[in-house]
N, C-alpha and C positions, 0 to 999 in steps of 0.2 A: 668801594664797590659801586658800580654804576647802576642806579635804580631808574634810569630813564627808559621809556618804552622802546621797543625795537623800531628803528626807522623804516619807513616804507621804501625809501630809496637807499641804495648803497652809499654810505658816507665816503668822503674823500679819503685817500690813503693816509694823509697826515693825521686825520681824526682817528682812524683805526690804529695807527701806530701809537698815538697818545693813549688811547683806551687800553691797549695791551700793556704799555709801560706803566700805567697806573697800578696794575696788579703787582708790580715789583716795589711799589712804595713811593714813587715820585709824587710830589705834591701838585704838579701841573699848574703852578701859579702864572701870573701874567709875565713875570720876568724870568721864568725858567727857560732854559734853552731846549733845543730838540733833544729827545731821549737818545742816548747812544746805544751801541750794539749790546753792551752788557746789560743795561736796563731793559732793553727789548727782550733779550734772551731770558732774563729772570722772570719777566712778565709772562712770556710764552711758557716757561716751565710751570708756572702756577696754573695757567689755563690747561695745560696738558694733564697735570695731576688731577684737576677738577673733572675733566672729561673722562679720564680713566676711572675715577670714583663713580661717576654717573653710570658708565658702562657696566662696571662691576655690580652696582646696586641693581640695575635692570636685569642682569643675568641671574642674580639671586632671587629676584621676584618672579622670574619666569620658571623657576624650578618647582 
């Protein structure tokens, strides 16, 4: 999980792709290659599940 504060400027695309891929479990070490499509897809799935959970929780709190 990334615990850094939200940047003031939009980060480069490569940085965003790596942050998404980290949610699928890559270690993102110095010698790791670029994340592939499967790693990126798995990371996006984790983010989508999280966002859906937040939306659902907000709807329950609004009732």
